[in-house]
C-alpha positions in Angstrom: 59.1 -231.2 -12.4 58.2 -228.4 -14.9 55.0 -227.8 -13.2 56.6 -227.8 -9.6 58.9 -225.5 -10.7 56.5 -223.1 -11.8 54.4 -223.5 -8.8 57.2 -222.4 -7.0 57.4 -219.4 -9.0 54.0 -218.5 -8.6 54.4 -218.9 -4.7 57.7 -216.4 -4.9 55.7 -213.9 -7.4 52.9 -213.9 -4.5 55.4 -213.0 -2.0 57.1 -210.1 -4.0 53.8 -208.7 -5.1 52.6 -208.7 -1.8 56.1 -206.9 -0.5 56.0 -204.6 -3.6 53.1 -204.1 -5.1 54.0 -202.0 -8.1 55.3 -205.2 -9.4 51.8 -206.5 -10.1 51.6 -203.7 -12.6 54.1 -205.7 -15.0 53.6 -208.6 -17.1 54.8 -211.8 -15.7 57.0 -212.8 -18.9 55.9 -216.3 -19.0 54.3 -217.5 -22.2 50.9 -218.9 -21.8 51.4 -221.1 -24.8 54.1 -223.1 -22.5 51.1 -224.5 -20.7 49.0 -225.0 -23.6 51.0 -227.3 -25.0 51.4 -229.7 -22.2 50.1 -233.1 -22.4 49.0 -234.6 -18.8 47.6 -238.0 -18.2 46.3 -237.2 -14.7 43.4 -235.0 -13.2 45.4 -233.9 -10.2 48.1 -232.7 -12.6 45.7 -231.3 -14.8 44.3 -229.1 -11.8 47.6 -227.6 -10.9 48.3 -226.5 -14.5 44.8 -224.8 -14.8 45.7 -223.0 -11.4 49.2 -222.1 -12.8 47.5 -221.0 -16.3 44.7 -219.2 -14.6 47.2 -216.9 -12.2 49.9 -216.5 -15.3 46.9 -215.1 -17.3 46.0 -213.0 -14.9 49.4 -211.7 -14.2 49.5 -210.7 -18.1 46.2 -209.1 -18.2 47.0 -206.9 -14.9 50.6 -206.1 -16.6 50.8 -203.3 -19.0 54.6 -203.7 -20.0 57.9 -205.8 -19.3 59.5 -205.2 -15.8 63.0 -205.6 -18.0 62.0 -202.8 -20.4 64.4 -199.9 -21.1 65.0 -197.0 -18.5 62.2 -195.1 -19.3 59.8 -193.1 -16.8 57.3 -196.2 -17.0 60.2 -198.8 -16.3 59.6 -201.1 -13.1 63.3 -199.8 -12.0 62.5 -196.2 -12.6 59.0 -196.2 -10.8 60.5 -198.0 -7.9 63.5 -195.7 -7.6 60.8 -192.8 -7.5 58.8 -194.8 -4.6 61.5 -195.4 -2.4 62.7 -192.6 -0.1 65.6 -194.7 1.1 66.7 -195.3 -2.5 66.6 -191.4 -3.1 68.3 -190.5 0.0 71.0 -192.9 -0.6 71.4 -191.2 -4.2 71.8 -188.0 -2.4 74.5 -189.6 -0.3 76.3 -191.1 -3.3 76.1 -187.8 -5.0 77.7 -185.6 -2.1 80.4 -188.1 -1.6 81.4 -187.8 -5.2 81.2 -184.0 -5.1 83.4 -184.1 -2.1 85.9 -186.4 -4.1 85.7 -184.2 -7.5 86.8 -181.2 -5.2 89.4 -183.1 -3.4 90.5 -183.9 -6.8 90.9 -180.3 -7.9 92.7 -179.6 -4.7 95.1 -182.2 -5.5 95.4 -181.1 -9.1 96.1 -177.4 -8.2 98.7 -178.7 -5.7 100.4 -180.8 -8.2 100.4 -178.2 -10.8 101.9 -175.7 -7.9 104.7 -178.4 -7.5 105.7 -178.9 -10.8 106.0 -174.9 -11.5 107.8 -175.1 -8.3 110.3 -177.8 -9.8 110.6 -176.1 -13.1 111.5 -172.7 -11.0 114.1 -174.9 -9.2 115.8 -176.4 -12.1 116.3 -172.8 -13.8 118.1 -171.8 -10.5 121.8 -171.3 -10.5 123.1 -174.2 -7.9 126.5 -173.0 -7.4 128.0 -173.6 -3.8 131.3 -173.1 -2.5 133.2 -172.7 0.9 134.7 -169.7 1.5 138.4 -169.1 3.2 136.6 -169.6 6.7 134.7 -172.7 5.9 131.2 -170.9 5.6 129.1 -172.0 2.5 127.8 -169.5 0.0 125.9 -169.5 -3.6 
């Protein structure tokens, strides 16, 4: 089962590396010792393990660092983002939308402050109403 699982992983890894060649520059993160300690009885299984071991060893030697390392200039995430025009344009759209929302928030803040000052002004005014002898309201 373990060998089948890693054969599926290798197939998936090959697809990913073909779609995203940058991935080939990063280690596979699978320890080789995992395959070195396997005990197999059949030659056919041993051949399968040897293929897995060879592929993963090649990925280790071609990979310079972990794809899951911190977000510095050499990390996979940063380099992938830098190579993708779609992601960079999406970031620009998000930043522009955020700036628009910030401006709306500032306008709302100004309007709320204006409302509060008008409320306080209205509270301080004298509110005396009366009706004169002709039935007209006055202040």
